[in-house]
C-alpha positions in Angstrom: -51.0 89.5 -100.7 -52.4 91.2 -103.8 -52.8 94.9 -103.6 -55.4 96.8 -105.6 -55.7 100.6 -105.7 -59.3 101.9 -105.9 -60.3 105.6 -106.3 -63.6 107.1 -105.1 -64.5 110.0 -107.3 -67.3 112.5 -107.6 -68.5 116.0 -106.8 -68.1 117.7 -103.5 -70.1 116.3 -100.5 -71.6 113.3 -102.4 -70.6 111.0 -99.6 -67.2 109.5 -100.8 -65.6 109.8 -97.3 -68.7 108.5 -95.6 -68.9 105.4 -97.9 -65.3 104.6 -97.2 -65.7 105.1 -93.5 -68.7 102.8 -93.5 -66.9 100.1 -95.6 -63.5 100.2 -93.8 -64.6 101.0 -90.2 -68.3 100.3 -90.1 -68.8 103.9 -89.0 -71.0 106.8 -90.1 -70.9 110.4 -88.9 -73.3 113.2 -89.8 -70.3 115.7 -89.5 -69.2 116.9 -92.9 -65.5 117.1 -93.4 -64.1 118.3 -96.7 -61.3 116.1 -98.1 -58.3 118.2 -99.1 -56.3 116.4 -101.8 -56.5 112.7 -101.1 -57.0 110.5 -98.0 -55.9 106.9 -98.2 -57.5 103.9 -96.3 -56.8 100.2 -96.5 -59.1 97.2 -96.1 -57.9 93.6 -96.1 -60.2 90.9 -97.5 -60.1 87.4 -98.9 -61.6 86.9 -102.4 -61.7 83.4 -103.9 -59.2 82.2 -101.4 -56.7 85.0 -102.2 -55.7 87.7 -99.7 -56.2 91.3 -101.0 -55.2 94.6 -99.6 -57.5 97.3 -101.1 -55.8 100.7 -101.0 -58.8 103.1 -101.2 -58.1 106.6 -102.3 -60.7 109.2 -101.3 -60.0 112.0 -103.7 -61.3 115.5 -103.1 -64.5 116.3 -104.9 -64.7 118.0 -108.2 -66.7 121.1 -109.1 -66.4 124.1 -111.5 -63.4 125.4 -109.7 -61.5 122.2 -108.8 -60.5 119.4 -111.1 -59.2 116.0 -110.0 -55.5 115.7 -110.4 -54.9 112.9 -112.9 -51.7 111.9 -111.1 -53.9 110.5 -108.4 -55.4 108.1 -110.9 -52.1 106.4 -111.8 -51.9 102.7 -110.9 -55.5 102.3 -110.0 -57.2 99.0 -110.6 -60.7 100.4 -110.6 -62.8 103.3 -109.4 -66.2 104.1 -107.9 -68.0 107.3 -109.0 -70.3 108.5 -106.3 -73.5 110.5 -107.2 -75.6 112.3 -104.6 -79.2 111.4 -105.6 -80.4 114.6 -103.9 -78.2 116.8 -106.1 -78.8 117.0 -109.9 -75.4 118.6 -110.6 -73.6 115.6 -109.1 -74.9 113.4 -111.9 -73.5 115.7 -114.6 -70.2 115.9 -112.7 -70.1 112.1 -112.5 -70.5 111.7 -116.3 -67.7 114.3 -117.0 -65.4 112.5 -114.4 -66.0 109.2 -116.1 -65.1 110.7 -119.5 -62.0 112.3 -118.1 -60.8 109.1 -116.4 -61.3 107.0 -119.6 -59.4 109.6 -121.6 -56.5 109.6 -119.1 -56.2 105.9 -118.0 -58.4 104.0 -120.4 -61.1 101.5 -119.7 -61.0 100.1 -116.1 -63.5 98.4 -113.8 -65.9 100.9 -112.5 -69.1 101.2 -110.5 -71.6 104.1 -110.1 -72.8 104.5 -106.5 -76.1 106.4 -106.3 -75.6 107.6 -102.7 -78.0 108.9 -100.1 -80.7 106.3 -100.7 -82.0 107.0 -97.2 -83.1 110.4 -98.6 -84.9 108.9 -101.7 -87.9 111.2 -101.3 -85.6 114.2 -101.9 -83.8 112.7 -104.9 -83.4 115.1 -107.9 -81.7 112.5 -110.1 -84.5 111.1 -112.3 -85.4 107.6 -113.3 -84.4 108.2 -117.0 -81.0 109.5 -115.9 -80.5 106.3 -113.8 -81.5 104.2 -116.8 -79.0 106.1 -119.0 -76.3 105.2 -116.4 -77.3 101.6 -116.5 -77.0 101.6 -120.3 -73.3 102.5 -120.0 -72.7 98.8 -119.1 -71.2 99.7 -115.7 -73.0 98.5 -112.5 -75.2 101.2 -110.9 -76.0 100.6 -107.2 -78.0 102.6 -104.7 -76.1 103.2 -101.5 -76.6 104.8 -98.1 -73.5 105.3 -96.0 -75.8 106.3 -93.2 -77.8 103.1 -93.2 -75.0 100.9 -94.6 -77.1 100.1 -97.6 -75.3 98.7 -100.7 -71.9 99.8 -99.4 -70.2 96.3 -99.4 -71.9 95.5 -102.7 -70.3 98.5 -104.4 -66.8 97.2 -103.6 -67.9 93.6 -104.4 -69.2 94.7 -107.8 -65.9 96.3 -108.5 -64.0 93.2 -107.4 -66.2 91.0 -109.6 -65.0 93.0 -112.7 -61.5 91.8 -111.9 -62.8 88.3 -112.4 -62.8 87.8 -108.6 -65.8 87.3 -106.3 -66.2 87.2 -102.6 -66.0 83.7 -100.9 
């Protein structure tokens, strides 16, 4: 079995834990629980006839007072940066996180998840900002952990960057 470490990164309360819970356990809760440090989940799947164990690291959100510990990033095969469409600041934090990750671990497979698509009428992240993200060359997907929208696709897009695709 091939093991791949994936980190979910982003600002506080963008929905990292909810996306993982939806992906791993097909569950969603409206209760907000702050992740302290890191929480690790696993998901087994078969890609192109190979068995994989995804070790998914849910890393505590970043803000002006808390920075991601770069030690958490060691050994990761790829990462997902989650942006809350309803919070403008989460877009700026996402860009700074991506710059920090590249500076510390180099280029790795990555996907931007524009979360809370179920609240699109309340989005503050604007179309030109989304286009700017798309021009980075990384996949940009709209997700909703609440509705299950785009959740599997985010992880599939990451896997495809490893040269692997779902059966």
